[in-house]
C-alpha positions as CSV (number, residue, x, y, z in Angstrom):
1,X,-45.9,61.8,54.4
2,X,-45.8,58.4,55.6
3,X,-46.7,55.3,53.2
4,X,-50.0,54.6,55.5
5,X,-51.0,58.7,55.0
6,X,-50.7,58.3,51.2
7,X,-52.5,54.6,51.4
8,X,-55.7,56.2,53.2
9,X,-56.5,58.4,50.3
10,X,-56.8,55.7,47.6
11,X,-59.4,52.9,47.2
12,X,-58.8,49.6,48.7
13,X,-58.4,47.4,45.4
14,X,-55.5,50.0,44.1
15,X,-53.8,50.0,47.7
16,X,-53.9,46.0,48.1
17,X,-51.4,45.0,45.5
18,X,-48.6,47.5,46.2
19,X,-48.6,47.2,49.7
20,X,-48.3,43.1,49.1
21,X,-45.3,43.6,47.0
22,X,-43.2,46.7,48.1
23,X,-44.2,46.6,51.5
24,X,-44.0,42.9,52.1
25,X,-47.8,42.7,53.7
26,X,-49.1,39.6,51.8
27,X,-51.3,38.9,54.8
28,X,-52.7,42.4,54.8
29,X,-53.4,42.5,51.2
30,X,-55.0,38.7,51.3
31,X,-57.3,40.1,54.3
32,X,-58.2,43.2,51.9
33,X,-59.1,41.2,49.1
34,X,-61.4,38.7,50.9
35,X,-63.1,41.7,52.5
36,X,-63.7,43.3,49.2
37,X,-64.9,40.1,47.8
38,X,-67.5,39.9,50.6
39,X,-68.8,43.0,50.0
40,X,-69.3,42.8,46.4
41,X,-70.9,39.5,47.0
42,X,-73.2,41.1,49.7
43,X,-74.0,44.0,47.4
44,X,-74.7,41.4,44.3
45,X,-76.9,39.3,46.2
46,X,-79.1,42.4,47.7
47,X,-79.5,43.5,43.9
48,X,-80.6,40.6,42.9
49,X,-83.0,40.1,45.6
50,X,-84.5,43.8,44.9
51,X,-84.5,42.9,41.1
52,X,-86.4,39.5,41.7
53,X,-89.0,41.2,43.5
54,X,-89.7,44.2,41.3
55,X,-90.0,41.6,38.4
56,X,-92.8,39.6,40.2
57,X,-94.5,43.1,40.7
58,X,-94.6,44.0,37.0
């Protein structure tokens, strides 16, 4: 099993750090971190909008 196959079964957050230090892929790890930050920001923004809308209705 190659390292790519093993990494495909792990969540992204546990894959970013090992690929940075052990496989010397700092660019890939940085891109993964920015992508995860963007996803969290979008989901948080949507959750806040939905909750604010529900608060007004109450």
